[in-house]
Residue, then its C-alpha position, 0 to 999 in steps of 0.5 A: x570455472x564459470x567466469x574468466x578474469x577473476x576465478x576466486x569466489x568473493x565472499x565480501x558482502x556487497x550489494x548486488x547492483x543498483x537495479x536490485x534495490x532502489x526506492x521508487x515513486x511507488x514507495x511514496x504512493x504506498x505510504x500516502x494512500x489511505x485505505x477503506x477507513x475506520x469503523x464498520x458503519x462507514x464501511x457499510x456506507x461505501x466510506x461516504x461519511x464526511x457528511x455524517x460523522x456523528x460518532x467517535x470515528x469522526x476523529x478520522x473522517x471529519x473531526x467537526x462531526x464530534x460536536x454532534x455527540x451528546x453522550x460519551x462514547x468508547x469504541x472498539x473495532x477489529x478488521x479482517x482483510x483477505x486479498x487474492x491475486x490472479x496473475x498472468x505471465x506470457x499467458x500462464x496464469x496462477x493465483x495466490x492469497x493472503x490475509x490479515x486480522x488487525x485492530x481497526x480502532x479503539x478510543x473514547x470521545x467525551x462531551x464537556x458540559x456547556x451552557x450553550x452549543x457543544x465541546x467534545x474531545x476525543x483520542x484513540x488509535x486507528x488502522x488507516x491502511x493495510x499493506x497485505x498482498x500476495x503475488x505468485x507467477x510462473x511462465x516461459x519468457x521467450x524474450x528476456x532474462x533477469x541475468x541481462x538486467x544485472x550484466x547487460x551485454x556490452x555495457x561497461x563500467x569503470x568499477x570492479x564487477x565484484x558485487x554484480x550478482x550475475x558475475x558473482x554467480x558465474x552467469x556472466x563473463x567480463x572482458x578487460x579492455x583497459x585498466x579498470x574498464x570492463x564489459x559484461x558478456x553472457x549468452x543467457x538472454x532469453x527463453x527461460x521459465x520465470x517463477x516467483x512469489x511475493x508477500x507483503x504485510x504491514x500497514x499505517x496507523x494513526x494515534x489521534x487526538x482532537x476535538x470539535x465545538x459548535x461555533x454557531x448554531x448547527x455549525x461545527x468545526x473541529x480538528x485532529x492531530x495525528x502521530x503516524x506510525x507504520x511498518x512494511x514487509x516485502x518478501x520475494x523469492x524469484x527463480x529462472x530455469x532452463x527447462x528446455x535445456x537450451x544453455x548446455x555448453x560449458x562454461x554456461x551450462x546454466x540450469x537454474x537461478x534463485x534470488x531471495x530478497x526482503x525489505x523491512x521498513x518502519x514509518x514515523x511521522x505526523x499529520x493533521x485534519x480539519x473539518x466543518x459540518x453544518x446541519x441545515x435541518x434535521x434531515x440535511x448535513x453538509x461536511x467538508x474536511x481536509x487532511x494536511x500532508x503527512x510528513x513521514x520518515x522511513x527507515x528500510x533494510x534490504x537483504x538479498x542473496x542468490x544461488x546458481x546451479x549448473x548441469x555439471x553439478x556446480x552451484x554457487x551462492x552469493x553472498x556465501x555465508x549470509x544475505x547482503x544487507x543495505x540500510x537507507x533512510x528517507x522522508x516522504x511528504x504525502x499530498x493534501x486530501x480534500x473531502x466534501x460530503x452530504x447526507x439526507x434523511x427521508x423518514x427511515x432512509x438516509x442517503x450519503x455521498x462523498x467526493x475526495x480530491x487528491x493531487x498525487x503529483x504533490x508527493x515528494x521525497x526529501x532528505x534522501x540521496x540524489x538518485x532518490x530525489x531525482x524521482x520527484x520529477x518522475x512523480x510529476x510525470x507519472x501521476x495525476x489528480x484523482x476524484x474518489x466517488x463514494x455513496x451509500x444508503x442506510x435504512x432503519x428498522x426502528x421496531x427491530x433496533x436494526x439498520x441495513x446499509x449498502x454502498x459503492x466506492x470508485x477510486x480512480x488510479x493515480x497513474x496517468x493513462x491507466x484504464x478504468x479497470x485499474x480503478x479500485x472499486x468497492x461494493x459494500x454492505x453492513x448491518x447495525x444493532x442498537x441496544x437501549x441506545x447504549x450499546x451499538x454493534x456494527x458489522x461492515x463488509x467491502x468487496x474490492x476488485x481492480x486490475x494492476x501489474x508488476x514488473x520483475x526487472x523491466x517491461x519484458x517481465x510484466x506480470x498482469x494482475x487481477x486483484x480481489x479483496x474482502x474486508x470485514x470490520x466489526x465495531x462495538x460502541x458503548x455510550x455513557 
């Protein structure tokens, strides 16, 4: 038998251990982060659109810009995101890719007749972030094993070891020192080959309505109200193998361990955005906007199951008949987001620049268990304010009805002490065609690149990543 004290296989569905599943500050960051925005034109301009916002997508970027519209608009767009992750674990490199094609936006903007100034209302749907991601890794870890993470040698508990993954899979023993007092013991501590694959999907959406008016000559103010919806899916297959046949003595003639885990989540909430745009002349526009915190409710379901194999032919699965399932519900409050932008026209050339300020230490968990609420202190220590820089240019070829665009965006990491390589960088390009001032076709592209890392259980299992993304958005706008 593979464990002493208790030799019967427990079939009761219990969660593995506290370290197997918990919400972390990264969860708050995921649901608080905005992606590359809405619309193909803005993407081609490096997402520098706060000081332009002269079409339907102003509802997302700067709702005050809606006041510039003198014709009704219907907008429809699709986006395609592909993500490639190049990983390294103890010098062993692998790569993995995934992709996602989604509706980027659809909606309508309608200017009401006025005797002076303007009044425009708009409503629609926006895809504001996409969680598509992938990771594959494999390498020999000479210093640690996930088994010790579940049942660390010499660590005692006043509870039964039932439900502990390592114990249930016969990978650790326990010694009973006194009634209800146990100490774990396992010789499997290091020198294992670790492999895994992770897939992420889902995203965040806005269902928005808002409007703008010309409060004074060439000064527009506006707001939008947003119902936030979303989903998140995470799947991980993890394994450890004794390929060097180090552990070959009964009862720990360990050969391999496999763990399958999933997270599925639904997100619901609301937020608002306010904006101002001033046309100083026909050539210069200045825009300001701020987004209120998003108040989000997340409902998550976590499943997990493990299986162990031994050289003598034994194998064990826990839980035996179906993965364990754990449900939780909590709230996340995202930080304020402040934007400022300017656009300047020189004949057929338009230049645009944006600054975006976010204090990530304002993220917060609410209406959650105490252990999750305690992460609010970690958020203050781990994160920092950031200033995102965006810039772009658009050149119009009037004779051809074409506009060429290019841009760049630099988004620093919200984590303290991260190097500049962890900042998200985007190089963008785009093209637009206008047919008789009625139909506009726009295509935008963004090439993103940055470094990151993940840990499987602690810092000795760190996987370094180099991430490359390709994002394409196509939009058609009909003016009537």
